[in-house]
C-alpha positions as CSV (number, residue, x, y, z in Angstrom):
1,X,22.0,115.0,96.6
2,X,18.7,113.5,97.8
3,X,16.9,114.1,94.5
4,X,19.9,112.7,92.5
5,X,19.8,109.6,94.8
6,X,16.1,109.2,94.2
7,X,16.5,109.5,90.5
8,X,19.4,107.0,90.5
9,X,17.4,104.5,92.6
10,X,14.5,104.8,90.2
11,X,16.8,103.8,87.4
12,X,16.9,107.1,85.7
13,X,19.8,107.1,83.1
14,X,22.1,110.1,83.5
15,X,22.0,110.4,79.7
16,X,18.3,110.5,79.4
17,X,15.7,113.3,79.2
18,X,14.5,112.8,82.8
19,X,18.1,113.5,84.0
20,X,18.1,116.7,81.8
21,X,14.9,117.8,83.5
22,X,16.4,117.2,86.9
23,X,19.5,119.2,86.0
24,X,17.2,122.1,85.0
25,X,15.4,121.9,88.3
26,X,18.7,121.7,90.3
27,X,20.8,124.3,88.5
28,X,18.3,126.4,86.5
29,X,20.2,128.7,84.2
30,X,23.6,128.2,85.8
31,X,26.5,127.5,83.5
32,X,26.5,123.7,83.5
33,X,30.0,123.5,82.2
34,X,31.2,125.5,85.2
35,X,29.2,123.2,87.5
36,X,30.7,120.2,85.8
37,X,34.3,121.6,86.1
38,X,33.8,122.4,89.8
39,X,32.2,119.0,90.5
40,X,35.1,117.2,88.7
41,X,37.7,119.2,90.5
42,X,36.1,118.2,93.9
43,X,35.6,114.5,93.2
44,X,38.5,112.5,94.5
45,X,38.6,108.7,94.9
46,X,39.2,109.0,98.7
47,X,37.4,112.2,99.5
48,X,34.3,110.4,100.9
49,X,36.5,108.3,103.1
50,X,38.4,111.4,104.3
51,X,35.1,113.1,105.3
52,X,34.0,110.0,107.2
53,X,37.3,109.9,109.1
54,X,37.2,113.6,109.9
55,X,33.7,113.3,111.3
56,X,34.7,110.3,113.5
57,X,37.7,112.2,114.8
58,X,35.4,115.1,115.7
59,X,32.9,112.8,117.3
60,X,30.2,113.7,114.7
61,X,28.0,111.5,112.6
62,X,29.3,111.1,109.1
63,X,27.2,112.4,106.3
64,X,25.8,109.8,104.0
65,X,28.2,108.6,101.3
66,X,27.3,110.6,98.2
67,X,29.9,109.1,95.8
68,X,27.5,107.3,93.6
69,X,25.2,110.4,93.4
70,X,28.1,112.6,92.5
71,X,29.3,110.2,89.8
72,X,25.7,110.1,88.4
73,X,25.5,113.8,88.5
74,X,28.8,114.1,86.7
75,X,27.7,111.7,83.9
76,X,24.4,113.7,83.5
77,X,26.2,117.0,83.4
78,X,28.7,115.6,80.8
79,X,25.8,114.5,78.6
80,X,24.0,117.8,78.9
81,X,27.0,120.1,78.6
82,X,28.6,121.4,75.4
83,X,32.3,120.7,75.2
84,X,33.5,124.3,74.7
85,X,33.2,126.4,77.8
86,X,35.0,129.2,79.7
87,X,35.4,129.9,83.4
88,X,32.8,132.7,83.6
89,X,31.1,132.5,86.9
90,X,32.9,129.9,88.9
91,X,32.3,131.5,92.2
92,X,28.6,131.7,91.5
93,X,28.5,128.0,90.6
94,X,30.5,127.0,93.6
95,X,28.1,128.9,95.8
96,X,25.1,127.2,94.1
97,X,26.7,123.8,94.7
98,X,27.4,124.6,98.3
99,X,23.9,125.9,98.8
100,X,22.4,122.7,97.5
101,X,24.7,120.6,99.8
102,X,23.7,122.8,102.7
103,X,20.0,122.4,101.8
104,X,20.3,118.7,101.4
105,X,22.8,117.8,104.2
106,X,24.2,120.6,106.4
107,X,25.9,124.0,106.2
108,X,28.8,122.5,108.1
109,X,29.4,119.9,105.3
110,X,28.8,122.6,102.6
111,X,31.5,124.7,104.2
112,X,34.0,121.8,104.2
113,X,33.4,120.5,100.7
114,X,36.3,121.4,98.3
115,X,34.9,122.5,95.0
């Protein structure tokens, strides 16, 4: 999420060529439609608030709010993804997303994220 946050802060449009380059760097040859489906399934309006509350109850520091980055990533993936797609390698995509979350934040958060 850090690289997405940096792109967003620089004013990179999710519909632009720089966003497409970032998607290529982040996901390589992964099925972007499957990544988009998993991301959309995991985005809920109150999910970030829920994670913050759970961290507080457990006496842990909450992870940074990534709502804006997730929404930017969703827009970029929608722009770069053809409309027709199947559910080919959903487990592989979920593992890739969790791997990026673990790399950027923590394995604990990656294990808790619902995709």
